[in-house]
N, C-alpha and C positions, 0 to 999 in steps of 0.2 A: 630465740635466735632464728637465723636465718640458714636456710640449706643452700646450698649446689644447686638444686636444682634450676634456679636460675639464670644459673650461665650457660648450663644448658639449652636452655631456651633462647638464650640469642645465639647460643654459637650454632643451633640450626637454622634459626634466620638466616644467617649465615652465607651456611653452608647451602642452604635452598637460592641462595640471591648471589653464590658467588660468580657468578658469570655475569650479571644482571651489573655495568658497569655505567648505570643512569641511578641507582641507587646511591643514595646520599644518608652515611653516617658524623653525626653530633654527638663526642663524648662530652659529657657534662661530672664534675666530681660533689656533690652535695652533700656537707656534712660527714667524709668519710667516709661517702658510698658510689659508687661509679652511677652513672646510668645514660643512657643514647638514644638520640632519637635517632629515627630510619622515617626516610620519604624519599619520594619520587620529583622532581622537582617539575619536571614538564607538567605531572596533571593534579601539583595542586596549588594556594593561594597566597606564593611563596610571599611576600609581606606580612600576611595578617602571621604566615605563622612563627615571622621573624619576633612581630609585636604582642604577639600573643602566648607564645609559647616558648622559644629562642629565648627570649630577654627578660623574661618571668623566670627562667629556671639559672639566664649567670649573675642576676640581681637575687635569685635566692642561696646560691652556691657564696656569697659573700654574707650572708646575714649573720645572726649568734643567734639566731632561733633555733630551742635544741629539735633532734629531729623527728621524734614523735609531733610536733605538730606541723613537721614539715606536709610526713606523711600524711596525718589528719584531715590537713588540707586540699590535699592532691586526690586526698579520695574524697571530699565531700565537694570539690569542682570549686573552691573557694581562691586556690591557688590557680590556677589558668582556667579565665572566666569561658569555658568554652566545653559544649557542652561530650562527653566521652563513654565510649564503653570499655570494657575492659572482659578480656580474655585470659588463659592459663594455652592454650593454643596457638602453638608456630604454625601450623596449616590456617587455620583462619587469621590470625596477623598476617599475615603473607598476601592473602586472600584478597584480604581487606587495604591494603599495601596496595598491590596494583590497581585498586580504582579509585585511591585519592586518598585513602587515608596516613595521618602522620601517627605514625605507632612511637611510644616511652616506655623503653625495655629499664626494667629497677632491674638490676645484676642478684640482688637480695632480696627482693618478694616476687615472690610467682604470679605475676599479672604483668599482662602489656596492659597500657593506657592505649588508647586508639580517639583519635581524635578527628574528624569529618571538615577536608578541607578543598575537596575536590576541586577543583575548573578545567575546563575542557574547553578548546578554541570553538567559536560555533561560528556562524554567519548571520546575519540578522535578519530579519522577520521582511519576505520582500512578498511583491504578489506574485499568485498561481501562473506560471506557468507553462504547464500544460488542459486547467480548465478555466480559459478567458471567457471573463463575463462583462459586457459593455458597461450594464446596473449592476451594480451591489457588492459586497464586501470584495478588496481587492487581497487581500492576506490571503496566506498559506503558509501549510505548518513549513518545518525545518527539520535537522536533523537532531539535535535537542529535544530529548523527550518531557522534558521540565516545562521549557519555552510552550511547548505542542497541549498540553495539559492546562498550562494558565491561561492560553486562549479558547478551549474549549469552556474551560471555569470562568471567563470574561463571559459568552453565549450564556449559559445558565448559570445563571446565579440562585440553587437553592439543593438545599443538605439531601433531596432523595440523588444529586447525582453520586452513584459511587463508584468503585475501584478498587481493582482487585491486582495485586501485584505478583508477576512473575519472573525467578530469570535463566531464563534457557541456554545454553552452550555451557560446552565443557571448559572451554578454553576461552571465548567469547565473553560467556558469563554477562547477554545482554536483556537489558531490563525489558519489561511487554506490562501494558497495562493493561487490561478489559473493563471500557465505561459502559455503562445503561444508568439509569435510572428505573430506579424502584416503584414499583408497583404496577411500570409502565409495558416492559417488557414481558415475554414469556420465561419464566424461570429455568425453563425447563434447556430455554439454550442458554441461560446461562452455566448450569451446568453440565452441557455437554462442552461447550468451552471448554471450563474449569477440566475436567478429563481429558479432554484432544492435547491442551499444552501442554499439562502434567507429563504425560505423557510422550510428550516428546525430549529423545537423546540423540543428539548430535554433537559434533565435538564443535560446531564452528555455528553460528544465527549471523550475517552479516546485511541482512534486511530480509523486510516484513513477508516480499515472496518466500522464503525462506519457511517461518511459518504457514503459509497461506499452504505451499505444497507439502509439508509436511501432517498437515489436521485434513488437507482434502480428503475426504472422503469415495466419490467419485470418480477416480483416476480415471476412468475410461472414459469420461465426454472429453470433446472440447470447449462447454462451456463453461464463463466460470462459476464458483462457485461462492463467489466473495469480490465483493465491488470494493475496485482501488480509491481512493480520492486525496487532494492534498491540500483543500476545505475545509478548514473549520467549521463554518455555517455549515456545509453536505450533512457534516461529522453531528452538528444540534440538532436539527433538521431532523436527520435523521432519528437520535435516540429521541427524539418528540415522538414520534413514529410510533415509538417500542420496539429497534432495533439497538444493534448490541453492535459497539466500538471495538477497537485493538490498536494500539497504541503500540509503537515499539521506537525504542532507544534507536538512533543513528538512524531514522527511514526519514522523509518527509512526507511520508505516506501515510493514510491510514486503513483499515479496513472494517467494513463492514457485514452484517450478517443480519437476519437470511439476507440472503437477495431474489427478485425473482425477475422474468424476462425484464417485463416491462419501467421494474428499479431503474436497470441501467440502462433502458429506452430515454431514460427522463434529463434534464437538464436542469444545475442549480438559478441556471437564470428563466428558467419556466417561469418561476415564483416569485419571480421580479419584475416580468415584463404585465401586461395586460393578460387577462385569460386568453381575449379574442386573437392575439399574434402567438398566446404558446400556444394554442390549439391546433393553430393554422401549420405550428412548425412540426410540431409533436406527428403532425399528418405525411407531413414532408419529412421527414426523419423515417417516418417509418418503412414510406413510400419508399427511399431511397437504400434501407435496410436488404429491404425486398429485393431491390433492385441490384447489392453489392455481389449477392446470394446466385442467383438465379440466372442476370441476363445474359455473360458470358455461354454457360450450356444451354439457354432457350436459344439466340443467335443463331447455335453452330445445328442445332436437333434440325428448327425448323430450316436453317440452309440446306439443310444435309439429306432428312428424309421428308420433312411437309411438307414445303416449298410452296404446295397450291395454294397454301390460306397462306401466302405473302399478296396483298395487291401487284397488281401484273406489273402497274409500270413502278414500284421499290423494287421489282424482281430483277427486273429486264436492267435498270441500274445497277443494284447487287452483280448480277451476271457480268457486265459489262464490267465490274472492278474487276472481279476473279477471272476473267476473262484469261489472260498472262501470268495470274499466279500456281505453281510448280507442285506447293503442296494441297491438304485435304483442310478445310476448314478447319477441324479439328489443331494438326497439329501449326496452323498460322495462329491459333486462337493460344493454345499452352508455350507459343514462340513470344506473344506479345503478352503471356501473363509473367511469364516466367521473367523477360525481362523487367516488364513494370517495376514486378516484386522486388529483384536489384537495382534498377533505379530507387524505387519506397527507400529501401534499406542502405544504401549508399547516403543519401540526402540526410540520413538519421545519422551516419557514423563521420559524413565530413564537417571539419570546423561549423559552428553556427552563422556564421559573415559569409559561406558562399556554399553551405550545402542544399538551401532552398534554391537558390540558381544554377546550382547545380546538378539538381533531381528536374526541376521544371525547362529547364535548356536542353536539359539531354533527352526528356521524353520529346520534347517537340523535334529536333535534331533527329534522330532517329525513330523517328515515326513517320518525319518526312519523307529522310532516305530509307525507309524499307518501304516504302510505297513506290519510291520512283525509281527503284531498284530491282521490281515484283519481287520482293520475297511476298511480303503480308499485300492485303489490300484494304480501300480508305476506311468502309463502314468499319474493320476491323477495328482497324485503329480507333475508330469514333466509340465503339461498343466498348473496348479495352478504356479507353479513359473518363467514359461517362461511370464507367466501377469501377476504377479505384477512387473518384472524385466522389463517387458517396461513398467509398467506406467511410471516410473523415468526416464525414456526418455525425456518423456516431459520435455520442459522445465519448464512451467509456472505451478505448484502449482493446481491453483483454474480451469484449465479447467484436468488436471489429477486427481483431484478428481472431477470433473462431469462425466467422465468418467468411473472412480472407480461406481459413484453411478448408472449409467445407467447399467454396467453390473447385477445385481441382477438381475431386472425385463425378463434383456434380459435371461437370465440363466435359471429362471423361464418358461419362454414362450420355451424356446428349449424342457424342458423337457417334455411342455405337453402336445404342438403341431406341436415340427419337426420344420422341414429347413425353412417349409414354415412361420410358427407364425415369424419365426427370422429376415426371409427377410421381412415381413409387417413390423416388430417393426423398423427397420432398415430404411427401404423408411417412417419409420411416424416420426423419429429423422431426416431426413432428408429434408422433408418436413418442418418440426420445427423450424431449423437452416437456411433455403432460405425465410421464412417470417418473421425471426427473424432479428431484429434493433438495432443500439447500435448508439442512438444520432443520427437518420437519416441517419446512414453508414449501410445497408445491410449487414450481419454477413458473408454470404457467396459470397462475393465480392474480387477477378472479375472472380469468377468462376458462381455466380448466383446475381447479371444478370452478361451474359458471357460477359467480356473484354477482349482479347487478346493480345491485345500490354500492357499490364499489368500481363503478364504473365513471363516476366522476372526475377521476384523476389516474384517466389509463390512457387513453387512446386520444382525450382532451381534457383541459382540464375547467374546470367549471370557475365561476366565482370564488374567493374562499372563505365570506360569506355561506356559500351553500354544502362546504366540506365542512360537516361538522362532527363526523366521528372517524375514526382511526380504523387501516385497514388489519381486519381479523387473519391477515397472513402473516402480523408481526407482534400482535396482542391478542390476547383474549380480557383481558380486565380493564379496566376504566378508557371502554374505548371512545368515549365522549369525549371532541375535543374541543369545541367549544358550547355556549349555553344558544339558544333560540331568542333572537332579537323579540 
């Protein structure tokens, strides 16, 4: 004989969901026994639920078969031809319900049957918005993690591509996957990531940046210790180098670890162009990365303290431009830099059809008006404009943001101590980078420590047949990438 425990189980489920008006209950009487179908219509596949479950239960309620046959068919899966799991815990049942499961509660059976019919609205796979390339794949990740995994497995068709699943967030229960190629990546990196993710205790995880910040070991550094990317081909290429990827449900981006400064200076298009073009672009990119951090502070320091090193004709031009300016070079630079940052942020927040126009026209109009009003000099507008353009050349936004942040203390130091202060601060930043590590990997490898054989893919890119080995920064096993011809 059945007990009343099952009635209590159903009552507990209804009690927990008493204020959830989007939960649907469908009651059935089958062979004299009542059962209830519980689901949330907005997150399940309703047509399949009606066809495979509800219709079958209605049909069974009119069947003349004995009860034992019905129960046995339900248990062995022949009654409802869908994969199911069973539980006797109302907490687990409710947890699965809000994740897209359909519950079948039998009042006289101490069990709840759960069928996975989850269905969320998702957008189609589109081209990358932030990592544009002229040559190469155009597809990008979306918010659905299963689609992202399929895009990645389409790139790497090998059984050594491994995934580890996690669930993070007390209320959001966000799904996270760690992906790597067994035999290529360092096992200690996977173990470190596993420990870091399991130790995350947070109410809600709404984006992969939440995960990165929870795991970030060096919270006192402005430099990113994770590489963000929205391109499946970038993740696939990084996994083949021995790196580890992190995918998160609800986020159209992935994280890559370990990371080095030089990996953040590389673009996926570097490998789709000829090696000569890619090498030249890399040199230009690194030059402008230095410009984006140091140019304003160098200009202010030289014009304020070391003007004798400027050629006479250029010095006279700068002096005549600043003749009626009421502010010091430092104040002038701070005004322009903060104004430019405000315009940049406004261009980001304004709707896309007008955002770029506002930021460009606003910079031109404000700059010209400021020069004509005698608030700032024309050379300062040029310096700040070049600096702003240089920051856009950096492929990865997080690195560009770090350099933009460092620009202001360098500017203040340059305006108060001159070139000596700028050089000392620059060496301090370099020393910080040398001592920085990302999951055990030196941030400046192969420059510090010095590994000459890995310079084939750092400042320039040699032809692909010449890159026969993987970087030891990412892998310590199977470093051979290709055979010699």
